[in-house]
N, C-alpha and C positions, 0 to 999 in steps of 0.2 A: 340306771344300774345295769351292770353287765353281768351276765351269766355265761359261763364257760361248760362246754360239753365234751366228752371224752370222744375222739374221733379216732377210727381205726388208722394205724399208721399207713397202711398199703391205700387209703383213698388218695386220689390223685387231686380232688378237688374239695373245697369246703364252702359251706353256706354260711354267711354273716347276715344277720337279721336285724332289723331296727324297727320297733313297734311303739308307737305313741298314741295315748288316747286322753282326750281333755274333756272332762265334764264340768269342771269347776273353773269359774271364771269371777272372782271376788271383785274386780274392778269394773266388770260390766254389769253385775247384778247384785243386789243385796245390800247390807248395810255399809259394806266397804267401797260401793260405787263411787267413782271418780265423775266429776263433771265431763272430761274427755270420755270416760268409759259409757256414760249415757247417751253420747253422740253416736255410738254403735248400734243402739236399737236391738240388742240382744240379751237375752236371758240365759242362766245357766241349764246346761243339758243334765239328762239322768241316765244316759245308756252308753255315752261314749267310751268311757273308760271300761266298762264291762265288755263293750263290743271289742276293744282291743285285747282285752285279757283272752277273750275266746280265741282270737286269732293267734295269740302268743302260745296259748295251750294247745292249740293244734299244732304248732311248729315244733313243740316239745314231744307231744305224745303221737302224733301222726303223720309228720312231714317224712317223705321218704324220697331219696333222689341218690343219684351217684355221686352228689355233693352232700354229704350229711352236714346237720346243722352242728356248727362250731361255737359260734357265739350268737347271743341274743341280748341285745340292749332294749331295755323296755323302761318307758317313762309313763305313769299313769297319775292322772289327777281326777280322782272320783269326786263326784258330788257328795254332799252330806247325806248318809242313808244308803248310797249306791254300794252294793255288794261286788266284791273282786272274788270270783271263784274259778273253778276249773283247774288243770294241772298247775298252771302258772302261781297260784295262791301259795303253795307250798315253797316256792322258791323265793317268795318275797320276804326277806329277812326284816325289811325296814321301808318305810314310804319312800317312793321314787317319783316325786312330782314333776310333771312336764313343765317346768319353768325354763326361761331363756338361758340361765347359767347352767342348768343340768343338759340342755341341747348343746350348748358350747363345749360341755366336756365330753358328752357322748359322742358327738358327732366327729371330734378330733380322732377318737380311737376308731370309730367306724371307717371314716376316711382311709386312715393307715391300714386297717384289715381289708379293705376293699381295693387297696392300691396294689393288685395281684390279678393279672389278666386270668389265672387259673380259678379265682374264686368265683361264688355266686352270691349277688347281693339281694337281699329280700327286704323291702320298705312297705310298712302298712301305717297310715297315720288317720286318725279319726277325731272330729271335733267341729268346732265352728271353723268355718273357712270364707275368705273373701277373694276376690278377682279384680285385677286392674287392666289386664290384656287379655286378648281373645284365648290365649293358651295358659294363662296365668292360674295358679292354685295356691294359696297362701293358708297355712294353719295357723289359727291364733292360738298361742299358749296360756298357761294358767294366769300369768303376770301381765298379760296384755293391757293397755290403757292404763298401767299404773301411773304413768307420767306422760307428758306430752313432749318430753324431749326424746327424739328419734322415736316417733310414735308408734312405730310397729318393731321396737326392739323386742317386744315380746310375741314374736312371731317367726314361723319358719316358712321360708320360700320354697314350698315343695317342688314346684315345677322347675324353679332354678337349681336346685340341688340336683334333680334329675338330668338336666342338661349338663351340669358340672360333671357328673359322674360318666357321662358318654362320652368317654376318651379311651383310646387304646391302652393306656397304663392301669385301667380300672377293671373290675370284674368284667370278663367278657360276656357274661350272663347276668342280666338284671331284671327283677320284678319289682315295680313300684305301684302302690294302691292308695289313692287320695280319697277318703270316706268323708267329705265334707261338701258344704254349699260353694257354691262359685258365683256368689252375686255381689253386687258393688254395695258399698256402704250408703245407709241412708242417708247420712249427713251431706248435704249440698256443698259444704266447705272443704270436704275432703276428696281431691281429685287423685293425687298419689301420696303415700306415706313413705317415710324412709324408716330404716333400722332393721328390716327382718333379716334373719340369718340367712346368708347367701354364700356361695363359693364361686371362685374364677372358673370359667367355661373353657375347657382345653380345646385345643385343635385334634382333628381325628374323631374316630367313633368307636363305641364299644362293639362287639360282635352282635348282640342281641340285647337291647335295652328297651322296655317296654312299660309305658305307664298308663294305669287304669283309672279313669277319672269317675268317681261315683256319681258325678252331677254334669250337666251340660253346661256350657258358657252361659252365665248370667242366670242359672236356675238354683234351685235349692236341692239339698238331700235331706231325706228323712229318716226319723228313727221312731221306734214305739215307744213311748214314754215308759221309763222304768223297765225297759226290756232290752232292745238291741237294736242297732240301726238295720235299716233295709240292705244296705249295700253289704254289710259284713255277713247278714244272713244269706243273702244270695252267693257271695263269695265262698263261705265254707260249704254250702250246698253243692257248689261247683267243684270244690276240691274233694269232696266225698263221693264223687261219682257223676255229677250231672254235667260236668265238663270233660269227661273222660274221651280220649282219643285211642281207638283200639287198633289192633293188628290189621293189615290189609289181607290177610289170609286166615284160613282156619285152623292153622297148625300150631298157634301160641294164644297164651290168654295175658301176654303182656300189654296191660293197659295204663296209660298215662294222662294225666291233665296237661294240656299244651296250651300255649298262649293263645292260639285261634279259637280252640274248642272252649277255653275258658270264656272267652268273649260271646261266643255263640249262647253259652249257658246263662251267663250273668245278666246280659241285657235284657233278655225276655222275663227272667225271674224278678229283677228289679222293677220292671213295668208291672209285673202281676202283683207282686208285694205291695207296691205303692197304690194301685188301683184298688186293693182291698180297703185302703183308709180315705179313698175318694183323692188321692193325689197322683201328681204325674212327676216321675224321675226318669231320666235317661242317663246312659253309661256313654262316655267317650274314651278314645284310645290315643295313643300318642307312642308312634314307633314300632307299631305292629307290622315287622317285615319279615319275619320268619316264624316257622312252626316249631316252637321251642318248648321242649320238655320242663315241666314244673315240678310234677309230683307224681310218683308210682303208686298206683293203686294196688291194695293187697289181694284183690280178687276180681272177678268179673263184675262190673256194675250192673246194677238193675235199671231197667228202662220202663217208664210208663209207656203202656201202648194202649191207642183208642183207634178202633177200626169202626167204619160204617160203610154201608153199601149204597151205591147210586144205581137206579133210582132207590128212594127209601123204601117205596113198596115192595121192592124185592127181598127185604128181611123176613117177610113172612113164609117164604118157601126156600130160604138160604141157610146153608149149614157151614160151618168154620172149622177148619183144621189148620194147625200152626205144626210145623216140622222143623225142628232145630238141627242146623247143619243140613237141611234138606232131607233128613232121613229119620231123625228121632222125634216121634210124636209127643209133644207138648201139651197141644190143646186139641181134643177130638171131639168132632160133632157139636160144637157149641152153635145153639140157635137163637141166642140173645143178641139183640142189636141195639145200640151200638155196642161193641165188645170192648171191655175196658179191663185191664190187668196190668200187673207188673211182670216183666220176663227178664231174665239173663240176657245180656247183650249178645249179639252174634247174628250170623246170617240164618234167615228162615224162611221155609217155602210157605207162602200163604195160599191155601186152597179153598175155594167157596164152591159148594155143590149146590146148584139151584135147579128151577124147573122153567120151561118155556113160558113166556116169551124171553126169558134172560138167559144169558150165557154164562157158563163154570168160569171161575178164575184161577189162575194157577201161575204165582210168579215168584221168585226168590227176590226177598228184599234184606237189607242190612238194618237191623234194628239197634240203634245206638244212642247214647246219651245227647241231649237233654230229654229226649222223648221222641216217639213215634205217633202221629196222628195222620191216619191214612184213610182215604175214600176209595173202595174197591168199586170200579167201573163194570157194571154187569150188563150193560145194554137194555135191549128189549124195545119194544113197541114205544 
């Protein structure tokens, strides 16, 4: 399904987005499972389509860029009972299942829209994934394993499409997000499979094209059942401030999420969220060669701050003050250690007044997303 959005005629650039979320896999699991589908060893998901809906809703209601959102192509295959909410729900006049035929249709238009160096391309996909090569990333679509003829006809070669778009005639700025496993199939009889949607790879390169892989090679990507995928939660957390990259001086509040800061935020967030469920998940990136702006924040981001004193015994006689822009008091005479709070991003003078044998601390620090965790060295015997 293609959605069009009004864009100011004065805008020199436009963003074209493609979002795909697949939870429903009738031929891999359930009463319609095929013999071939059983060889995949996979069950239906319960949160991929709703995770994709969250990203689509963010694009519609929060995304801010010099290249405003002009088109959004969305394909969703929710599992039975999975709810699609958020802003995108009001735009879905009819079902838009993520089948191979739908991908054929939507990708044709997406390719043509992105065949413009002044455009920006944004791609997010989530569902079951597999991998055959070290950098491979293949998304399984709703109708995968329906037949053994061209076994992966119901699949999208995301890594291959990423390479195909990496040419000078396509959008000069591209952001790709693959939120799926990259494990090999369990069946020992399947070394490679044919039929996945792919495109020809051009010569030359786009100016900035980055692919974030929500799992490492041969590893799994996780989601919370009936909730959201871990990668989508970390990604939206980063877009809403954790991945913000701020000004280099104190005269502006122009904060952006950039490709480099996004990675700095998403990697630890995915590890942290996965660890909460006794799982391990790592993020990889391909093509990160420039600090490219993705999304403009509407205000100054808030930064989680945690400060401790070293040695720990100094906490009994130490008092903390924080001065925003080195002059404006934000915290005065705090004697609680460790100090934990959330502060507006920016430059702060961190001052600690203590008693002998320890030494006072007085330094300027930049507090910025995704967080600041500092140990203040006070010396002593």
